[in-house]
MARPA-748164 format. One line per field, with one value per residue: residue in three letters; x, y, z of N, C-alpha, C, O in turn; residue number from 1. Coordinates in steps of 0.2 Angstrom, whole numbers, plus 5000, padded with zeros to 4 digits. Layout:
type: [ala:...]
n.c1: [X:...]
n.c2: [Y:...]
n.c3: [Z:...]
ca.c1: [X:...]
ca.c2: [Y:...]
ca.c3: [Z:...]
c.c1: [X:...]
c.c2: [Y:...]
c.c3: [Z:...]
o.c1: [X:...]
o.c2: [Y:...]
o.c3: [Z:...]
seq: [NUM:...]
// end
This chain:
type: [met:thr:ile:gln:ile:phe:gly:thr:lys:lys:cys:lys:asp:thr:gln:lys:ala:leu:arg:phe:phe:lys:glu:arg:arg:ile:thr:thr:gln:phe:ile:asp:leu:asn:glu:lys:glu:ile:ser:leu:gly:glu:leu:asn:ala:ile:lys:arg:tyr:phe:pro:ile:glu:glu:leu:ile:asn:thr:glu:gly:lys:glu:tyr:leu:lys:leu:asn:leu:gln:tyr:met:lys:phe:asn:ile:glu:glu:lys:leu:leu:glu:asn:pro:leu:leu:phe:val:thr:pro:ile:val:arg:ser:ser:asn:gly:val:thr:ile:gly:his:asp:pro:asp:ser:trp:lys:ser:trp:val:lys]
n.c1: [5254:5261:5274:5283:5293:5305:5313:5322:5317:5328:5338:5348:5349:5336:5328:5332:5327:5313:5311:5314:5304:5293:5295:5292:5279:5274:5265:5269:5272:5278:5287:5292:5306:5309:5297:5289:5291:5299:5290:5290:5285:5287:5301:5304:5300:5308:5320:5320:5326:5338:5352:5352:5363:5367:5357:5360:5366:5382:5390:5383:5377:5369:5373:5386:5384:5378:5389:5390:5399:5408:5402:5394:5380:5362:5358:5345:5336:5341:5339:5325:5322:5328:5325:5332:5345:5344:5350:5346:5338:5325:5317:5302:5292:5280:5288:5300:5313:5324:5339:5347:5353:5347:5345:5345:5339:5326:5323:5321:5309:5299:5298]
n.c2: [4683:4669:4657:4646:4631:4621:4606:4595:4585:4582:4591:4603:4617:4619:4616:4628:4638:4635:4637:4651:4657:4653:4658:4671:4671:4668:4660:4644:4633:4617:4607:4592:4585:4572:4566:4572:4577:4591:4600:4603:4615:4622:4621:4629:4642:4644:4644:4657:4665:4660:4652:4636:4629:4633:4627:4613:4602:4600:4595:4587:4572:4564:4567:4563:4549:4545:4546:4558:4567:4562:4562:4567:4576:4581:4594:4599:4588:4578:4584:4585:4571:4567:4574:4576:4581:4594:4610:4615:4624:4628:4643:4650:4665:4678:4688:4683:4671:4660:4651:4639:4644:4659:4671:4685:4689:4684:4692:4704:4702:4700:4713]
n.c3: [4919:4912:4913:4903:4906:4900:4904:4914:4929:4936:4933:4939:4935:4930:4941:4948:4940:4941:4955:4956:4949:4956:4969:4966:4964:4951:4939:4932:4919:4918:4908:4906:4899:4899:4898:4888:4871:4863:4851:4833:4830:4842:4843:4832:4836:4847:4840:4834:4843:4847:4839:4831:4835:4847:4855:4858:4870:4871:4881:4889:4897:4889:4876:4876:4878:4866:4858:4850:4848:4839:4827:4812:4810:4808:4818:4821:4818:4827:4840:4840:4839:4851:4865:4877:4873:4873:4879:4895:4908:4896:4895:4892:4888:4886:4884:4878:4876:4885:4887:4898:4914:4918:4927:4926:4914:4917:4928:4922:4915:4925:4930]
ca.c1: [5260:5263:5280:5284:5299:5306:5319:5321:5317:5335:5343:5349:5347:5329:5326:5333:5322:5306:5311:5315:5297:5289:5297:5289:5272:5272:5263:5274:5270:5284:5287:5298:5308:5309:5290:5286:5296:5298:5287:5294:5283:5290:5308:5305:5299:5315:5326:5319:5330:5344:5354:5351:5370:5367:5352:5362:5371:5388:5394:5379:5377:5366:5377:5392:5382:5377:5395:5389:5406:5412:5398:5391:5372:5358:5356:5338:5333:5343:5335:5318:5322:5330:5325:5337:5350:5344:5353:5340:5331:5322:5311:5298:5287:5278:5294:5306:5316:5331:5342:5351:5351:5348:5341:5345:5334:5320:5321:5318:5303:5295:5297]
ca.c2: [4680:4662:4655:4639:4629:4615:4604:4588:4586:4581:4596:4609:4624:4619:4617:4635:4642:4634:4641:4658:4660:4651:4663:4678:4669:4668:4653:4641:4627:4614:4602:4587:4582:4564:4563:4575:4580:4598:4599:4606:4622:4625:4622:4635:4648:4645:4646:4664:4669:4657:4648:4629:4626:4634:4623:4607:4602:4596:4593:4583:4565:4561:4569:4559:4543:4544:4548:4563:4571:4559:4561:4573:4575:4587:4596:4600:4581:4575:4587:4582:4564:4565:4580:4576:4584:4601:4614:4616:4625:4633:4646:4654:4669:4682:4693:4680:4664:4660:4644:4639:4648:4666:4675:4692:4690:4683:4698:4710:4700:4701:4720]
ca.c3: [4915:4913:4910:4901:4907:4897:4907:4918:4936:4939:4931:4944:4933:4929:4948:4950:4936:4944:4961:4954:4947:4962:4974:4964:4963:4944:4937:4927:4916:4918:4903:4908:4893:4899:4896:4882:4867:4860:4844:4828:4831:4848:4842:4828:4840:4851:4835:4833:4848:4847:4833:4833:4838:4855:4859:4859:4876:4869:4887:4893:4897:4883:4870:4876:4878:4859:4854:4845:4847:4834:4821:4808:4810:4808:4825:4822:4818:4833:4845:4839:4841:4858:4869:4882:4871:4874:4885:4900:4906:4891:4898:4887:4890:4880:4883:4875:4877:4888:4888:4903:4920:4916:4931:4924:4910:4920:4932:4918:4913:4930:4932]
c.c1: [5261:5270:5280:5291:5300:5313:5317:5321:5324:5340:5343:5347:5339:5326:5326:5328:5315:5306:5311:5307:5292:5289:5293:5282:5270:5271:5268:5270:5277:5283:5293:5300:5309:5302:5287:5292:5294:5295:5291:5292:5286:5298:5309:5304:5305:5320:5325:5324:5337:5346:5354:5357:5370:5362:5354:5367:5377:5392:5389:5380:5375:5370:5383:5390:5381:5383:5394:5395:5410:5408:5396:5384:5369:5356:5349:5334:5335:5340:5328:5317:5324:5330:5329:5344:5350:5347:5346:5342:5330:5316:5308:5293:5285:5284:5300:5307:5323:5333:5347:5349:5353:5344:5340:5340:5327:5318:5318:5311:5298:5294:5291]
c.c2: [4673:4660:4647:4637:4622:4612:4597:4589:4585:4587:4602:4615:4624:4620:4625:4639:4641:4638:4648:4661:4658:4656:4670:4677:4670:4661:4651:4635:4623:4608:4598:4584:4575:4562:4566:4578:4587:4597:4604:4614:4626:4626:4628:4641:4649:4647:4653:4668:4666:4652:4641:4626:4627:4630:4616:4607:4597:4593:4588:4575:4561:4561:4564:4551:4540:4545:4553:4567:4568:4559:4568:4571:4582:4588:4596:4593:4578:4578:4585:4575:4563:4572:4581:4579:4592:4604:4616:4621:4629:4636:4651:4659:4673:4687:4690:4673:4665:4652:4644:4643:4655:4671:4683:4694:4689:4689:4703:4708:4701:4708:4723]
c.c3: [4917:4909:4909:4902:4905:4901:4909:4925:4939:4938:4936:4942:4932:4936:4950:4947:4939:4951:4960:4953:4953:4967:4972:4962:4956:4942:4931:4925:4915:4913:4904:4901:4893:4897:4890:4878:4865:4853:4840:4829:4837:4847:4837:4831:4844:4846:4833:4837:4848:4841:4836:4837:4845:4859:4861:4865:4874:4875:4891:4892:4891:4877:4870:4875:4871:4855:4849:4843:4841:4827:4818:4808:4810:4815:4826:4823:4825:4839:4845:4841:4848:4862:4874:4880:4871:4880:4889:4905:4900:4894:4893:4891:4885:4879:4880:4877:4880:4888:4894:4909:4918:4920:4929:4919:4913:4925:4928:4915:4918:4933:4930]
o.c1: [5261:5271:5278:5296:5297:5318:5313:5323:5324:5345:5337:5344:5336:5321:5322:5325:5311:5301:5307:5305:5287:5284:5292:5278:5264:5274:5269:5266:5281:5278:5299:5296:5310:5302:5283:5296:5288:5298:5295:5296:5288:5300:5314:5308:5307:5324:5330:5326:5341:5342:5355:5357:5373:5362:5351:5372:5376:5396:5392:5383:5378:5370:5385:5393:5382:5382:5397:5395:5414:5410:5396:5382:5371:5352:5346:5330:5331:5338:5325:5312:5321:5335:5330:5348:5355:5348:5341:5348:5334:5311:5312:5289:5288:5284:5305:5303:5327:5328:5351:5344:5358:5339:5335:5336:5322:5312:5313:5307:5292:5290:5290]
o.c2: [4671:4663:4643:4641:4617:4616:4593:4594:4588:4587:4605:4619:4630:4623:4627:4644:4646:4641:4652:4666:4662:4658:4674:4681:4672:4656:4654:4632:4625:4604:4600:4580:4572:4556:4562:4582:4589:4593:4608:4618:4631:4631:4632:4646:4655:4651:4656:4674:4670:4649:4639:4622:4624:4630:4613:4610:4591:4589:4586:4573:4557:4557:4561:4547:4535:4544:4552:4570:4572:4556:4573:4566:4587:4584:4593:4591:4574:4574:4584:4573:4558:4576:4587:4580:4595:4601:4618:4621:4634:4633:4655:4656:4673:4691:4693:4670:4669:4648:4649:4646:4657:4674:4686:4699:4693:4690:4707:4712:4703:4709:4729]
o.c3: [4923:4904:4913:4900:4907:4901:4907:4927:4945:4941:4938:4945:4932:4936:4953:4949:4940:4952:4964:4956:4954:4970:4977:4960:4955:4943:4927:4928:4910:4913:4903:4898:4888:4895:4887:4880:4865:4849:4842:4828:4836:4849:4838:4830:4845:4848:4830:4836:4850:4838:4842:4841:4849:4865:4865:4864:4875:4874:4897:4888:4888:4873:4865:4872:4869:4849:4843:4838:4838:4822:4821:4806:4810:4818:4831:4827:4828:4844:4851:4844:4851:4862:4877:4884:4870:4885:4886:4907:4899:4895:4890:4895:4879:4874:4878:4880:4878:4888:4894:4909:4917:4918:4931:4920:4911:4925:4930:4914:4917:4937:4931]
seq: [1:2:3:4:5:6:7:8:9:10:11:12:13:14:15:16:17:18:19:20:21:22:23:24:25:26:27:28:29:30:31:32:33:34:35:36:37:38:39:40:41:42:43:44:45:46:47:48:49:50:51:52:53:54:55:56:57:58:59:60:61:62:63:64:65:66:67:68:69:70:71:72:73:74:75:76:77:78:79:80:81:82:83:84:85:86:87:88:89:90:91:92:93:94:95:96:97:98:99:100:101:102:103:104:105:106:107:108:109:110:111]
// end
């Protein structure tokens, strides 16, 4: 089993996800959203599990920096333009997708 983790190195929840799988000796592929954007295909795969509105971090620094709370915009376009707007970590496996810190779901994956 290989786990994909999308996030940033500074994100505490992303660090917790990486540690969770490392402690269980599960191979992870870390995608740093500061370096690589999520593709449209990856976003569509994530949207099968979560509505687009749940993927944008409305309380994050990037959202506030861009003053998005005062604008109407297409969420999908903004997320593709600026991957730092995603709620992180986004954890993908063959068993599904989670957003944010969700160790209960991850435990069910590794059983």
